[in-house]
MMTF fields as JSON, N, C-alpha, C and O atoms, coordinates in Angstrom:
{
  "mmtfVersion": "1.0.0",
  "mmtfProducer": "UNKNOWN",
  "numBonds": 495,
  "numAtoms": 496,
  "numGroups": 124,
  "numChains": 1,
  "numModels": 1,
  "chainsPerModel": [1],
  "groupsPerChain": [124],
  "chainIdList": ["A"],
  "bondAtomList": [4, 2, 8, 6, 12, 10, 16, 14, 20, 18, 24, 22, 28, 26, 32, 30, 36, 34, 40, 38, 44, 42, 48, 46, 52, 50, 56, 54, 60, 58, 64, 62, 68, 66, 72, 70, 76, 74, 80, 78, 84, 82, 88, 86, 92, 90, 96, 94, 100, 98, 104, 102, 108, 106, 112, 110, 116, 114, 120, 118, 124, 122, 128, 126, 132, 130, 136, 134, 140, 138, 144, 142, 148, 146, 152, 150, 156, 154, 160, 158, 164, 162, 168, 166, 172, 170, 176, 174, 180, 178, 184, 182, 188, 186, 192, 190, 196, 194, 200, 198, 204, 202, 208, 206, 212, 210, 216, 214, 220, 218, 224, 222, 228, 226, 232, 230, 236, 234, 240, 238, 244, 242, 248, 246, 252, 250, 256, 254, 260, 258, 264, 262, 268, 266, 272, 270, 276, 274, 280, 278, 284, 282, 288, 286, 292, 290, 296, 294, 300, 298, 304, 302, 308, 306, 312, 310, 316, 314, 320, 318, 324, 322, 328, 326, 332, 330, 336, 334, 340, 338, 344, 342, 348, 346, 352, 350, 356, 354, 360, 358, 364, 362, 368, 366, 372, 370, 376, 374, 380, 378, 384, 382, 388, 386, 392, 390, 396, 394, 400, 398, 404, 402, 408, 406, 412, 410, 416, 414, 420, 418, 424, 422, 428, 426, 432, 430, 436, 434, 440, 438, 444, 442, 448, 446, 452, 450, 456, 454, 460, 458, 464, 462, 468, 466, 472, 470, 476, 474, 480, 478, 484, 482, 488, 486, 492, 490],
  "bondOrderList": [1, 1, 1, 1, 1, 1, 1, 1, 1, 1, 1, 1, 1, 1, 1, 1, 1, 1, 1, 1, 1, 1, 1, 1, 1, 1, 1, 1, 1, 1, 1, 1, 1, 1, 1, 1, 1, 1, 1, 1, 1, 1, 1, 1, 1, 1, 1, 1, 1, 1, 1, 1, 1, 1, 1, 1, 1, 1, 1, 1, 1, 1, 1, 1, 1, 1, 1, 1, 1, 1, 1, 1, 1, 1, 1, 1, 1, 1, 1, 1, 1, 1, 1, 1, 1, 1, 1, 1, 1, 1, 1, 1, 1, 1, 1, 1, 1, 1, 1, 1, 1, 1, 1, 1, 1, 1, 1, 1, 1, 1, 1, 1, 1, 1, 1, 1, 1, 1, 1, 1, 1, 1, 1],
  "groupList": [{"groupName": "UNK", "atomNameList": ["N", "CA", "C", "O"], "elementList": ["N", "C", "C", "O"], "formalChargeList": [0, 0, 0, 0], "bondAtomList": [1, 0, 2, 1, 3, 2], "bondOrderList": [1, 1, 2], "singleLetterCode": "X", "chemCompType": "L-PEPTIDE LINKING"}],
  "groupTypeList": [0, 0, 0, 0, 0, 0, 0, 0, 0, 0, 0, 0, 0, 0, 0, 0, 0, 0, 0, 0, 0, 0, 0, 0, 0, 0, 0, 0, 0, 0, 0, 0, 0, 0, 0, 0, 0, 0, 0, 0, 0, 0, 0, 0, 0, 0, 0, 0, 0, 0, 0, 0, 0, 0, 0, 0, 0, 0, 0, 0, 0, 0, 0, 0, 0, 0, 0, 0, 0, 0, 0, 0, 0, 0, 0, 0, 0, 0, 0, 0, 0, 0, 0, 0, 0, 0, 0, 0, 0, 0, 0, 0, 0, 0, 0, 0, 0, 0, 0, 0, 0, 0, 0, 0, 0, 0, 0, 0, 0, 0, 0, 0, 0, 0, 0, 0, 0, 0, 0, 0, 0, 0, 0, 0],
  "groupIdList": [1, 2, 3, 4, 5, 6, 7, 8, 9, 10, 11, 12, 13, 14, 15, 16, 17, 18, 19, 20, 21, 22, 23, 24, 25, 26, 27, 28, 29, 30, 31, 32, 33, 34, 35, 36, 37, 38, 39, 40, 41, 42, 43, 44, 45, 46, 47, 48, 49, 50, 51, 52, 53, 54, 55, 56, 57, 58, 59, 60, 61, 62, 63, 64, 65, 66, 67, 68, 69, 70, 71, 72, 73, 74, 75, 76, 77, 78, 79, 80, 81, 82, 83, 84, 85, 86, 87, 88, 89, 90, 91, 92, 93, 94, 95, 96, 97, 98, 99, 100, 101, 102, 103, 104, 105, 106, 107, 108, 109, 110, 111, 112, 113, 114, 115, 116, 117, 118, 119, 120, 121, 122, 123, 124],
  "secStructList": [7, 3, 3, 3, 3, 3, 3, 6, 6, 3, 3, 3, 3, 3, 3, 6, 6, 7, 3, 3, 3, 3, 3, 7, 7, 1, 1, 7, 6, 6, 7, 3, 3, 3, 3, 7, 7, 3, 3, 3, 3, 3, 3, 6, 6, 3, 3, 3, 7, 7, 2, 2, 2, 2, 6, 6, 7, 7, 3, 3, 3, 3, 3, 3, 3, 7, 7, 1, 7, 7, 1, 7, 3, 3, 3, 3, 3, 3, 3, 6, 6, 6, 6, 3, 3, 3, 3, 3, 3, 3, 7, 7, 7, 3, 3, 3, 3, 3, 3, 3, 3, 3, 7, 7, 6, 2, 2, 2, 2, 2, 2, 1, 7, 7, 6, 6, 6, 6, 1, 1, 7, 3, 3, 7],
  "xCoordList": [-22.981, -21.771, -20.753, -20.895, -19.335, -18.56, -17.208, -17.1, -16.14, -14.903, -13.794, -13.922, -12.69, -11.273, -10.493, -10.318, -9.954, -9.311, -8.117, -7.93, -6.926, -5.305, -5.799, -6.428, -5.454, -5.49, -4.237, -4.013, -3.508, -1.927, -1.677, -2.424, -1.164, -0.697, -1.22, -0.515, -2.413, -3.131, -4.239, -4.445, -5.076, -6.221, -7.115, -6.741, -8.769, -9.754, -10.711, -10.492, -11.818, -13.012, -13.955, -14.248, -14.418, -15.764, -16.789, -16.828, -17.66, -19.141, -20.001, -19.779, -20.712, -21.472, -21.84, -22.023, -21.894, -22.079, -21.028, -21.272, -20.054, -19.415, -18.374, -18.079, -17.71, -16.913, -15.742, -15.76, -14.379, -13.027, -12.108, -11.997, -11.277, -10.104, -8.973, -8.631, -8.421, -7.187, -5.959, -6.337, -4.558, -3.772, -4.04, -4.496, -3.749, -4.052, -3.795, -2.895, -4.757, -4.579, -4.786, -5.532, -3.494, -3.714, -4.451, -4.235, -5.426, -6.728, -7.439, -7.553, -8.43, -9.46, -10.626, -10.738, -11.182, -12.398, -13.573, -13.512, -14.616, -15.643, -15.183, -16.073, -14.221, -13.671, -13.664, -13.286, -14.113, -14.248, -13.126, -12.221, -12.704, -11.917, -12.308, -13.447, -11.473, -11.692, -10.867, -9.716, -11.707, -10.543, -10.988, -12.076, -9.726, -9.558, -8.922, -9.359, -8.275, -7.204, -7.901, -7.379, -8.656, -9.588, -8.982, -8.824, -8.637, -8.145, -9.401, -9.321, -10.553, -11.444, -12.791, -12.964, -13.823, -14.699, -16.286, -16.605, -16.722, -18.289, -19.144, -19.232, -20.26, -21.866, -22.563, -22.247, -23.601, -24.408, -23.51, -22.972, -23.449, -22.818, -21.654, -20.907, -21.377, -20.269, -19.239, -19.521, -17.588, -16.797, -15.801, -15.379, -15.262, -14.377, -12.645, -12.197, -12.16, -10.62, -9.875, -8.656, -10.387, -9.73, -9.698, -10.669, -8.085, -7.765, -8.503, -9.268, -8.772, -9.149, -10.79, -11.214, -11.332, -12.68, -12.439, -13.209, -11.435, -11.515, -11.262, -11.778, -10.318, -9.65, -10.83, -10.389, -12.023, -13.297, -14.183, -15.245, -13.738, -14.793, -14.171, -12.952, -14.779, -14.27, -15.463, -16.626, -14.889, -15.638, -15.414, -14.359, -16.593, -16.255, -16.435, -17.282, -15.501, -15.547, -15.533, -15.077, -15.817, -15.808, -14.953, -15.237, -13.905, -13.691, -14.262, -14.336, -14.637, -15.726, -14.405, -14.429, -13.432, -12.474, -11.0, -10.483, -10.004, -8.887, -8.433, -8.021, -8.664, -8.14, -6.658, -5.746, -6.384, -4.858, -4.255, -3.483, -4.748, -4.031, -4.713, -5.769, -4.285, -5.564, -4.628, -3.655, -5.036, -4.642, -3.11, -2.938, -2.165, -1.103, -0.345, -0.669, 0.879, 1.176, 2.468, 3.052, 2.87, 4.161, 5.057, 4.863, 6.087, 7.233, 8.123, 8.455, 8.923, 9.641, 10.968, 10.923, 12.266, 13.256, 14.027, 14.551, 14.191, 15.104, 16.217, 16.203, 17.328, 17.86, 18.09, 18.482, 18.027, 17.785, 18.859, 18.685, 20.058, 21.298, 21.858, 22.328, 22.01, 22.486, 21.702, 22.329, 20.548, 19.726, 19.359, 18.879, 19.393, 18.955, 17.274, 16.602, 16.979, 15.123, 14.968, 15.771, 14.321, 14.268, 12.699, 12.325, 11.668, 10.414, 10.138, 10.414, 9.498, 9.413, 7.482, 6.957, 6.78, 5.7, 5.354, 5.786, 4.321, 3.874, 2.693, 2.433, 1.762, 0.577, 0.331, 0.281, 0.1, -0.28, -1.175, -1.676, -1.646, -2.819, -3.583, -2.856, -4.884, -5.81, -6.706, -6.548, -7.404, -8.447, -9.781, -9.773, -11.018, -11.965, -12.829, -13.302, -13.036, -13.81, -14.853, -14.973, -15.954, -17.207, -17.162, -16.759, -17.573, -17.675, -19.134, -20.037, -19.428, -20.518, -21.096, -22.272, -20.503, -20.904, -20.103, -18.892, -20.4, -19.355, -20.366, -21.58, -19.054, -19.448, -19.955, -19.309, -21.432, -21.919, -21.718, -21.367, -21.838, -21.891, -21.37, -21.981, -20.052, -19.336, -20.216, -20.64, -20.343, -21.394, -22.896, -23.288, -23.504, -24.566, -24.101, -24.492, -23.129, -22.94, -22.576, -22.833, -22.065, -21.574, -22.298, -21.926, -23.262, -24.011, -25.57, -26.292, -25.944, -26.785, -26.614, -27.519, -25.351, -24.662, -23.976, -24.064, -23.2, -22.48, -21.768, -21.157, -21.495, -20.723, -19.17, -18.391, -18.848, -17.646, -17.311, -16.728, -17.652, -17.536, -17.301, -16.367, -18.368, -18.776, -17.75, -17.88, -16.535, -15.226, -14.281, -13.133, -14.894, -13.63, -14.334, -13.895, -15.393, -16.049, -16.465, -16.662, -16.627, -17.123, -18.037, -17.654, -19.285, -20.087, -20.438, -20.382, -20.619, -20.39, -21.545, -21.486],
  "yCoordList": [-10.866, -10.576, -9.822, -8.6, -10.526, -9.648, -10.011, -11.164, -9.188, -9.617, -8.928, -8.188, -9.643, -9.247, -8.692, -9.318, -7.466, -6.458, -6.213, -6.345, -5.737, -5.238, -3.888, -3.739, -3.061, -1.549, -1.03, -1.373, -0.161, 0.579, -0.974, -0.88, -1.813, -3.022, -3.647, -4.438, -3.385, -4.083, -4.795, -4.632, -5.85, -6.161, -5.655, -5.271, -5.494, -5.099, -6.018, -6.914, -6.248, -7.089, -5.941, -5.001, -5.986, -4.912, -6.043, -7.229, -4.734, -5.118, -3.732, -2.653, -4.013, -2.549, -1.502, -1.702, -0.522, 0.596, 0.634, 1.288, 0.081, 0.172, 1.184, 1.535, 1.715, 2.968, 2.339, 1.515, 2.791, 2.214, 3.185, 4.149, 2.904, 3.696, 3.265, 2.084, 3.979, 3.5, 4.585, 5.705, 4.372, 5.094, 6.493, 6.296, 7.416, 8.556, 8.157, 7.415, 8.797, 8.582, 9.842, 10.677, 9.866, 11.614, 11.696, 12.029, 11.356, 12.363, 12.806, 12.472, 13.957, 14.927, 14.477, 13.253, 14.936, 14.083, 14.124, 14.677, 13.414, 13.063, 12.573, 12.38, 12.32, 11.515, 10.18, 9.547, 9.593, 8.131, 7.174, 7.707, 6.096, 5.366, 3.618, 3.151, 3.127, 1.75, 1.163, 1.55, -0.406, -1.464, -2.512, -3.086, -2.761, -3.737, -5.192, -6.337, -4.918, -5.805, -7.282, -7.448, -8.004, -8.61, -9.964, -10.775, -10.427, -11.635, -12.812, -13.855, -12.295, -13.49, -12.797, -11.69, -13.484, -12.883, -13.822, -14.616, -13.821, -14.58, -14.053, -12.828, -15.147, -14.543, -15.873, -17.032, -15.44, -16.632, -17.639, -17.434, -18.793, -20.062, -19.993, -20.969, -19.205, -19.434, -18.804, -17.648, -19.248, -19.158, -18.66, -19.728, -17.706, -17.392, -17.29, -16.352, -18.03, -17.695, -17.769, -17.689, -17.924, -17.915, -16.857, -16.213, -16.364, -14.944, -15.138, -14.18, -15.597, -15.765, -14.673, -13.903, -14.844, -14.518, -13.359, -12.403, -13.503, -12.119, -10.83, -9.752, -11.059, -10.224, -9.431, -8.393, -9.43, -9.245, -8.749, -8.329, -8.736, -8.155, -6.842, -6.853, -5.905, -4.694, -3.767, -3.722, -2.963, -1.931, -0.758, -0.319, -0.19, 1.26, 2.043, 1.969, 2.645, 3.483, 5.317, 5.967, 5.66, 7.393, 7.658, 7.013, 8.581, 9.063, 10.52, 11.634, 9.91, 10.99, 12.149, 13.341, 11.592, 12.314, 12.476, 11.362, 13.548, 13.264, 13.818, 14.882, 12.903, 13.356, 14.037, 13.344, 15.066, 15.755, 14.371, 13.527, 14.385, 13.781, 13.149, 13.668, 11.867, 11.012, 10.648, 11.326, 9.41, 9.285, 9.582, 10.18, 9.465, 9.311, 8.34, 7.47, 8.349, 6.663, 7.362, 8.266, 6.971, 6.924, 5.904, 4.753, 6.406, 5.228, 5.632, 6.811, 4.622, 4.753, 3.463, 2.236, 4.591, 3.892, 3.865, 4.928, 2.548, 2.755, 1.943, 1.194, 1.767, 1.321, 1.119, 2.124, -0.031, -0.212, 0.456, 1.467, -0.188, 0.751, 1.838, 2.48, 2.376, 3.6, 4.93, 5.822, 5.445, 5.895, 6.449, 7.563, 5.962, 6.519, 6.364, 5.345, 7.288, 7.258, 7.978, 8.911, 7.949, 8.577, 8.1, 6.936, 9.439, 9.375, 9.967, 11.135, 9.055, 9.726, 9.356, 8.243, 10.741, 10.415, 11.123, 12.276, 10.604, 10.798, 10.351, 9.15, 11.317, 11.434, 11.29, 12.249, 9.819, 9.438, 10.209, 11.081, 10.154, 10.959, 9.697, 8.731, 9.54, 8.74, 9.36, 10.53, 8.622, 8.671, 7.883, 6.722, 8.532, 7.428, 7.376, 8.377, 6.211, 5.722, 4.877, 4.172, 5.343, 4.328, 3.479, 3.993, 2.28, 1.336, 1.702, 1.764, 2.047, 2.266, 1.396, 1.593, 0.495, -0.114, -1.293, -1.08, -2.331, -3.393, -3.725, -3.564, -4.428, -4.973, -6.463, -7.382, -6.532, -8.18, -8.804, -9.977, -8.36, -8.643, -9.753, -10.571, -9.974, -11.728, -12.782, -13.888, -12.272, -13.253, -13.881, -14.871, -13.301, -13.674, -15.115, -16.194, -14.879, -15.875, -17.289, -18.214, -17.496, -18.517, -18.71, -19.689, -17.954, -18.317, -19.116, -19.705, -19.069, -19.766, -21.184, -22.017, -21.406, -22.78, -23.291, -24.371, -21.829, -22.772, -23.402, -23.211, -24.456, -25.494, -25.121, -25.61, -24.334, -23.777, -23.276, -23.991, -22.03, -21.545, -22.1, -21.848, -23.17, -24.122, -24.737, -25.356, -24.71, -25.392, -24.301, -24.339, -23.717, -22.293, -21.851, -20.798, -22.374, -22.169, -23.506, -24.496, -23.44, -24.513, -24.337, -23.674, -24.918, -24.502, -25.273, -26.5, -24.999, -25.243, -25.814, -26.097],
  "zCoordList": [-6.587, -7.668, -7.393, -7.347, -7.122, -6.525, -7.109, -7.526, -7.204, -7.853, -6.61, -5.635, -7.284, -6.645, -7.669, -8.715, -7.463, -8.454, -7.941, -6.731, -8.97, -8.222, -8.802, -9.85, -8.049, -8.284, -7.368, -6.207, -8.132, -8.041, -7.005, -6.031, -6.979, -6.172, -5.035, -4.408, -4.675, -3.723, -4.619, -5.822, -3.475, -3.877, -3.109, -2.001, -3.545, -3.37, -3.256, -4.072, -2.528, -2.919, -3.513, -2.774, -4.766, -4.774, -5.424, -5.75, -5.375, -6.386, -6.43, -5.881, -7.002, -7.358, -6.259, -5.058, -6.853, -5.378, -4.278, -3.263, -4.386, -2.953, -3.378, -4.521, -1.823, -1.741, -1.299, -0.384, -2.094, -1.514, -1.375, -2.133, -0.191, -0.244, -1.053, -0.981, -1.727, -2.426, -2.15, -1.806, -2.263, -2.55, -3.847, -4.973, -3.465, -4.311, -5.914, -6.307, -6.717, -8.112, -8.322, -7.811, -9.707, -10.473, -11.425, -12.59, -10.858, -11.799, -11.244, -10.064, -11.901, -11.433, -10.403, -10.337, -9.894, -9.332, -10.476, -11.574, -9.932, -11.076, -12.189, -13.017, -12.498, -13.547, -13.532, -12.547, -14.702, -14.902, -14.778, -15.421, -14.322, -14.289, -15.006, -15.007, -15.381, -16.165, -15.388, -15.189, -14.584, -13.673, -14.566, -14.528, -15.632, -15.899, -15.237, -15.346, -14.846, -13.989, -13.114, -12.012, -13.376, -12.455, -11.819, -12.732, -10.724, -10.561, -10.775, -11.425, -10.023, -9.584, -9.703, -9.194, -10.42, -10.447, -9.954, -10.839, -9.401, -8.734, -9.19, -9.27, -9.738, -10.233, -9.62, -9.89, -8.719, -8.573, -7.796, -6.708, -8.575, -7.853, -9.031, -8.964, -9.935, -11.077, -10.611, -10.296, -10.349, -10.035, -11.25, -11.693, -11.946, -13.122, -12.579, -11.921, -12.862, -12.862, -13.907, -13.756, -15.092, -16.646, -17.057, -17.454, -17.01, -17.694, -18.921, -18.808, -19.835, -21.291, -21.007, -21.869, -19.895, -19.85, -18.778, -18.683, -18.071, -16.977, -17.753, -17.458, -18.897, -19.722, -20.127, -20.62, -20.151, -21.101, -20.44, -20.9, -18.894, -18.072, -17.352, -17.183, -16.987, -16.711, -15.959, -16.36, -14.668, -13.81, -14.334, -14.792, -14.239, -14.057, -12.588, -11.698, -12.733, -11.355, -11.265, -12.206, -10.629, -10.367, -9.084, -8.075, -9.05, -8.169, -7.712, -8.231, -6.437, -5.633, -5.07, -5.375, -4.311, -3.752, -3.779, -3.696, -3.873, -3.624, -1.833, -1.37, -1.425, 0.14, 0.225, -0.228, 0.65, 0.983, 1.914, 1.461, 3.13, 3.947, 4.865, 5.225, 5.477, 6.244, 7.345, 7.673, 7.948, 9.668, 9.599, 8.537, 10.117, 10.563, 10.832, 11.642, 10.132, 10.702, 11.418, 10.818, 12.597, 13.34, 13.363, 13.755, 12.906, 13.223, 13.898, 13.771, 15.009, 15.926, 15.817, 15.895, 15.571, 15.299, 16.672, 17.005, 17.693, 18.955, 18.966, 17.989, 19.792, 20.508, 21.542, 22.136, 22.301, 23.902, 24.633, 25.314, 24.459, 25.541, 25.174, 26.113, 23.947, 23.383, 23.623, 23.051, 24.255, 24.293, 23.22, 23.429, 21.533, 20.362, 20.25, 20.408, 20.028, 19.347, 18.289, 18.276, 17.447, 16.346, 16.097, 16.234, 15.623, 15.609, 14.459, 14.186, 13.642, 11.928, 11.795, 11.812, 11.666, 10.887, 10.005, 9.996, 8.805, 7.684, 7.362, 7.427, 6.945, 6.052, 4.838, 4.069, 4.405, 3.055, 2.414, 3.125, 0.956, 0.582, 0.064, -0.17, -0.149, -0.102, -1.649, -1.998, -2.26, -3.061, -3.112, -3.519, -2.676, -2.873, -3.988, -4.526, -4.335, -5.581, -5.044, -4.042, -6.578, -6.068, -7.498, -8.541, -7.412, -8.114, -8.553, -7.719, -10.447, -10.598, -11.507, -11.813, -11.983, -13.112, -13.633, -13.575, -14.066, -14.7, -15.822, -15.953, -16.827, -18.02, -17.848, -17.345, -18.442, -18.275, -19.424, -19.299, -20.611, -21.925, -22.237, -22.925, -21.739, -22.162, -21.129, -21.464, -20.061, -19.279, -19.461, -18.842, -20.207, -20.986, -21.477, -21.033, -22.547, -23.113, -22.685, -23.455, -21.647, -20.908, -19.578, -18.931, -19.053, -17.897, -18.584, -17.781, -19.97, -20.564, -20.638, -20.579, -20.776, -20.849, -22.487, -23.072, -22.925, -24.097, -23.825, -22.773, -24.632, -24.641, -24.627, -23.809, -25.476, -25.755, -24.471, -23.655, -24.211, -23.038, -22.03, -21.269, -21.871, -20.331, -19.861, -18.805, -20.514, -19.792, -19.005, -18.561, -19.029, -18.31, -17.212, -16.751, -16.586, -15.386, -14.85, -15.556, -13.09, -12.764, -11.593, -10.629, -11.619, -11.108, -9.291, -9.375, -8.458, -7.182, -6.509, -5.313]
}
């Protein structure tokens, strides 16, 4: 069971008990965040793409650390015949998040084979 979520403008493939590195989130460490922007969800052989159902599923995560600075990124600007070189570097800030739990209450209704919600998913 996994999902693809959007967090701070980037997409991540997540499942339960996975640790991900994202850009810095201005929240204290050990605080709980709720991730509800899910783009894709897969459970066993069922793939869900419908926004009606995806809006009712959410993941619960916890911020483990807010790293001050990570690996340095170097940028080099260069003109070939002018003798112009400019080297710029910066270190971006990161947060480490662990996905602890997900809400699956909505899934129990249509995995059992409800006819009304059965049209929203496709079995492979």
